[in-house]
Each structure stands twice: as structure tokens, then as C-alpha cells.
N, C-alpha and C positions, 0 to 999 in steps of 0.2 A: 638068402641072398636076393637083393632087389633084381627084378627082371626089367630090362630095357623095353621101351615101347617103340612103335613105329614113329610116333611123334618125337620122342627123345632122340632117336637116331637121326631123323631128318633135321632136327634142330642142330645136332652136332655137325652134320654135313654142311651147314651154312658157314662153317669155319674153314671149309676146304676151298681154296682159291684156284681158279683155272690159271695155269702158269702163263698162258698167252694173252688172254683177255683181261686178266687181273681182276676178276669179279667172282663172287661165290658161285659154285656150281649149281646151287639151288636156285639162285636168281636167274641163271642162264637157261634153266629148264633142262639141265643135263641129268638130273636124278629121275630115272624112269620109274623105279619101284624100290620098296624096302620090305623085305619079308623076314620074319623071325620064326625059328623053330626051337621051342623050349626043350632042353634035355637036362639030365641030372647034373651035368657039369656046367650048365649055363646056356645062354641063348646062342644059337647058330644063326648068324645074320648074313643075308644075301642082299647086296646092293646092286641094283641095275643102273648102269651109267650109259647114257647115249653120248658118244663123242661127236664133235662137230663134223669131222670127216673120218672116213675109214682109215686113212693112212696118217692119223694124227701123230706127229713125231714125239709128243710128250704124253702118250697114253700110259706109259710105265710110271711116270711121275704122278699122274692122276690116280692110278691104281694104288701106288704106295701111300699117297696122302690119305685117300679114302680108308684104306685098311688100317693105317695108324690111328686115324681119328676115331673110327668106330671101335677098334680094339681097346682104346683107352676108357671106354664107358664101362661102368661097373655092371657085372653080370653077363658080359659078353664072353663066350667060350671060343668062337671062331668067326672069321669074316671071309666072305668070298665076294669078289667084284665081278659082275656079269656085264661085260662090255658089249655095247651095240652102237649103232650109228643113227644120227638124227634123220628123220624123214625130210623130204623137200619142204613140206609145210612147216616143220619145226625150224629148219634153217631159215626159211623166209621170215618167220616170227622173230627169230634171234636177230637177223640183220635189221629188221625194222626197229626192234628194241634198242639195239646198239646205236642206230642212227637217230635216236630220239623221236621215232615215229615217222621219219621221212622215208618215202618209198624209193626215191632215187638218191644216189650219192651226191653230196654237196661238200664243198671245202669248208670244214668247220672253223678254220682259223680266219676266214673272211667274213664270218657272220658278225653282225653288230654287237651281240652280247658276249662274244667269246673273249676270255681274259688271258689267253695264252700269249706269252711274250715270244715273238718270232724274231730271231736274229739270223740274218744272212751273212755268213762268214765269207768275205770276198778278198781278192787280191788282184793286182794288176798283171802279174806274170806267175808262171808256175815255178815250183821249186823253193818257195819261201816258207814252207811248212804250214800252209793253211789247214790241211787235213789233220795234221798232228795237233794243232791248236784246237780244232773243232772237237776231235775225239776226247782230248783231255778236259776241255771245258764241260762237255756233256757228262762225263763220268764224275768230275768233281762236283757238279751240281746235284747229280743223283746221290752221291755220297752224303751230301748235306740234307737229303730228305726230299728233294724236289722230284716231280714226275717229269721226265725229260724224254724227248724224241730227237732223233737225228735223221735227216733226209739227205742222202748223198746225191746231190744234184749235179755232180761232176760226172756226167754220163760217159764221156770218152776216157777220162782218167780216174775212174773210181778207185778208192783205196780205203774207204772207211770200213768195209767188212774185215780186211786184214788187220787194221789198227785196233778194232774192237773185238777181234777174235771170233767173228761170226762165221760159222761154217754151215749151219742148217739153212734150208730154204724156207720161205714163208709158207704158212698154211693158208689155203683158200677155202672160204665158205661161200661157194658159188661165185658171185662177183665181188665179194669182200675179201681183202687180204689182211691176215693177221701177222704183223711184223715180228721177227725174232727179237728176243730181249737179251742184251749182253751187258753185264755189270750194272743192271738196273735201268738200262737205257733201251727204249724201243728204236729199232734201226731198220731202215729200208734203203736198198741200193739196187741199181740195175745189175750190179755184179752178182746178185743172188739169182739172176734169171738167165745168165749166159754161161756157157761152158768155159772152164779155165783156159786162158790164153786166147780166147776169141775176141776180136775187136768189135766195137759197136760202130757201125757205119751208117749214121742217120743224118738226114737234113733237118733244117729248122722245125718244120711242122711236127715231125716225129718227136723231137726233143720237147716241144711244147706239150704234146699229148702225154708223153711219159711223166712229165712233171705234174700235169693235171691228175693223172691216175694215182700217182704217189700221194697226192694231197687229199683226193676225194675217196678213192677206193680202199685205201689203207685205213684200218681201224686204229686210230691213234689214242682214243680214249680222252680222258680229261687231263691234258698236259699243262704243266706250269710253264715250261719252256720248250720251244721247238727250234733246233739249230739246223740251218741248211748249209751244207758244204758246197759252195758254188764253184763252177769252173773258173779259171783265171780270165780276166778281161771283162768286156762289156757286151758280150754277144747275146744270142737268143735266150739263153736260160736267165740271165740277169734281167732282161726285159720282161720275160714271162713271170718271173717272181714278183716284180713290181706290179704287174697287171693283176695277178691272181691273189696276191697278199699285199694289199695297199698299206696295211699297218706294219709290215715288216720293217726292221731297222738294220742298218749296215754296220758290220765290224770289219775294218780293214786290217789285213796282215801284210807286213812288209819286212824286209831286212834293212839294216842301216845303209846299205850301199845306195849311192845316188841313182844308179841305173834302175834299181828296183823301186826306190821311193818315188821317182818321177812317174813311173808307170802306175804305182799304187794310187798316187794322187789323181791320175786320170780316171782310174776305176771308181774312186770315191766320188768324183765329180758327176757321175751318172745320177746322183741323188738330186742334182739341180733340175734334171729333166723328168725324173720319175717321182719327184716330191717325197722321197724317202728321207728318213733322218739318219745321219751318220752318228752312231753311238760313240765311237772312238777308234783308236788305232792300237794294234798290238805289234810291237817290234820284236821279231824273232831273230835268233842267231846274233844277239847283240855283242857278245864278247866271249872269249874263252878264258876262263880263270886259270892262272898258272899256279905251280906248286908253291911259289913264294907269296901268293895272294894278289899279285898284280893281274891286270886284265889285258889280254891281247885282242885288240879290236880288228879281227880278220877282215871284216866287211866294211870297215869304216865306222863312223859314229854319227849320231844325230839324225839319221834318215827318218825314223819314226816320228820324232818331234816336229821335223819340218813338214811332213805330210799332215800331221794333226793341225799345225798352225795355219798352213795354206788352205786346208779344207774349212777351217773355222772362218777364215776371212771370206772364202768363196760362198759359203752357205749362210753366213751371218749367225751361226749358232756355236755353242761350245762343243769342241771336238777334242777331248782329252787323249793323252797318251796313256792307255790303260795299263800297260806293263811292258817291261823289256825282258825277254826270255833269253837267258844265256845259252851258249852252245853246251850241250850236256849229252854225253854218250848214253847215259841211262834213258834219256828221252827217246833216242833213236832205237835202242835195244827193245824198250817196252813196246814201241809201235810195231816193230817187226814180230814180237812175240804175241801180240793181241791183247795185252793188258796195259793200259796207259800208265805213264810214269806217276801220275797223281795217286795211283794205288800201289804200284810196286816199290816206289821210292818217294813217299810223300814229303820227306824232308830234304830231298835233293834241290839244288838251286832252281832248276827249271820248274819243278813241281810246285814250289812255294809261290812263284810268280803266277803260274797258271791257276792255282787255287784262289789267289787273291783276285785275279781278273774274273774268274767264275763267280765269286761272291759279289763283286761289284755289279755284274750284269744281272744276277739273280735277284738283287735287292731293288732293282729299278722297277717302278710301276709301269704298266702298259700305257702308252699314249692314248689320246682321244681320237686319233685318226680312224675313221670307219666305224666308230661306236655311236650308238644311239644315245642322245642326251635326254631322252624322255620328254622332249618339248612338243607342245601342240599349238597350232595357231590360235591366237586369241580372237574371240568373236567380236563383232562390231555392235 
């Protein structure tokens, strides 16, 4: 029987992916040692693994994955995983590596070479389903194979953890935060840091600092799309997003009701001052489909298109109506249960529209705002 070597075991461990950082454990420096003891039944392998933190919430997952990977090698009789914890020096090297060599945290999405598409999901008023739209768009994009992150910027009225079923707290590697992953989406929210039922009572500077930390201190990795669930209106967070993420684009959510669409239009008009681009409008709760196939327009009709047309005239750009999401009990139930409707009922009326909107957004290329064009001054 062939006997495995330290090299072959280490090579196999390169296929074990850290469930939080989403990189091979060998690349992250987590494999401390590999020892083999040959017996008549085969090799007894002991793998030393250094966790990023002592209380790593996914250490059982790492142990299971390492055991399964090494056990699958020919000639292995048994596997034991010896868990340890990284030293401060190891954690410092890990943070530096994940930040691309930068010693201090920076906002990666504001860097000229970053290709992540950043969409700020906004609304004029609360209760129009902005968070439901955000959660479903994120999960739909992830299901299509994109690397997606969601930042719940609605500090006072956070609901993204509930809608994505996130219950665990983020892992901290010193001053770096590793966001939980739900349905393939990296998620961060102030709701992960406050006790249940406790309100967040902060003034503007605290909101600005929280957003800055969520953007810079969280390890987002190489994302294709980042979605920000903004609070309603045009307050401190909306202004801070425009300052910190000049390349971010706005997606407006409204209902057909005139009272909601007028406020949504004002929220979209912030782009005239912040120089952001309005990608389009999503009309939520457009109608309730009856048993006979007819549509009951509970909140009126046409509000989303009116917002899109008025913003197009105001900004001088194309602002399409991206989709009309019907009232769907499955959408509400899925949000309460923590698994968005695009996964639980992908063929439901609401899910079909949301998946179409997600694909239209994910296929757009990132704009040139804030990006280096590689130009240099010509000499005389």
C-alpha cells in the first residue's frame, strides 16, 4: 500500500477552504504541522491547525473538512486534528496579507483599481420593502455565481440579519472583522453587535464612524457586487456613502402609491448633489394577483414609472423601471424565516421579478468614476 508523505498531505490540505475567509487554509498559514506515523494498517496522520481566534465559531467545520480531506488519501489509516491558536505575530501577518500588504485598514471599494460594483439600495420612506429587495437581490446574485456582500447601513432599523437568517456574531482577528456568510453572501450589520431588543441611539458622527468601520475594518475579500441597505431618506448615512464610496450607484425602491413615489423621487434627487448615478427604480407591492388572474392594485398604479421618468429628466440620464414586484405572501414569509424567496420559491411571481432585476444589475459594468485611466502628462 502506498504511504502518504508530508508533502502529499500538505498538498491535499490546499483544497480545504476556510469557511469565513474563503481561502485555502495553507495560504492563510493555518497549517502548523503535519506528522505521520506508519503502522501495519496505514499511516496515522496528525495535522496541527492554528485557528485565527480561540473562540472560532467554525472550528468544528474546519476540523471536519481537514479530517475528510486527509482520510480520502490512499494509505491513511487515521487522522487527528490538533487545534491551536495563531500567535499575535501570525495574526498580524494574516491581516497584512488579506489587506494586500497595507498595514492600516482602507476602504477597498474606494480604491481606483477596484472593480466591485457598489449599489446603494435607497428609499424615500420606510415600509416600502427596501430591505426585502436588498436581501433577495444579494442571494439571487450569489446563486448565479457572483461574490456578493451586503452592508446593512440602516443602523436604527436594521433587519438584514433576520431576512438572511444570520444568527452568529462576526469573528474578530484583532482589528479585522470577518463577516458571517449566509446563503453565499457576506453580511455585516450593527444588529450583530447589540443585544436583542436594544435600540441604537447615536448621533451623526457615530453613524459615519460605524459605516467607515464596516467598509474598512471588515474583510470583504474580492467581491463582484456590494449592496448597501440604506436607511430611508437623505440623512447622514446617505451623505457618508456618497463621500466614502464616490463610485457607488443608487437603486430606488418605492411603492406605486403617490405619497411614496413623491418621497422616493426626492431621495433619488440627492444624486444631483452627490454626483452619483441612479441605476433605476424598483416598484414593490405593485399589485395583488386574484384567483381569477386579475390584478388588484391596492396601492395604486404607475408610481415607479413616474419616479423613473422624473429622475431621468432631472439627472439627464436614463433611469429605467427595473421591475415591478407583486404583493406575494411567500416573499414576506421567506423574509421572516431567514431564507429569501428567490431560494424558497424561485418560481413565485415576486421571485421571478427579483431574479430578473438582480441579473440586470449584475451584468452592468462598473462606471469610470474614481478609476484610474492610466494616463500620464505628455512631456513638452
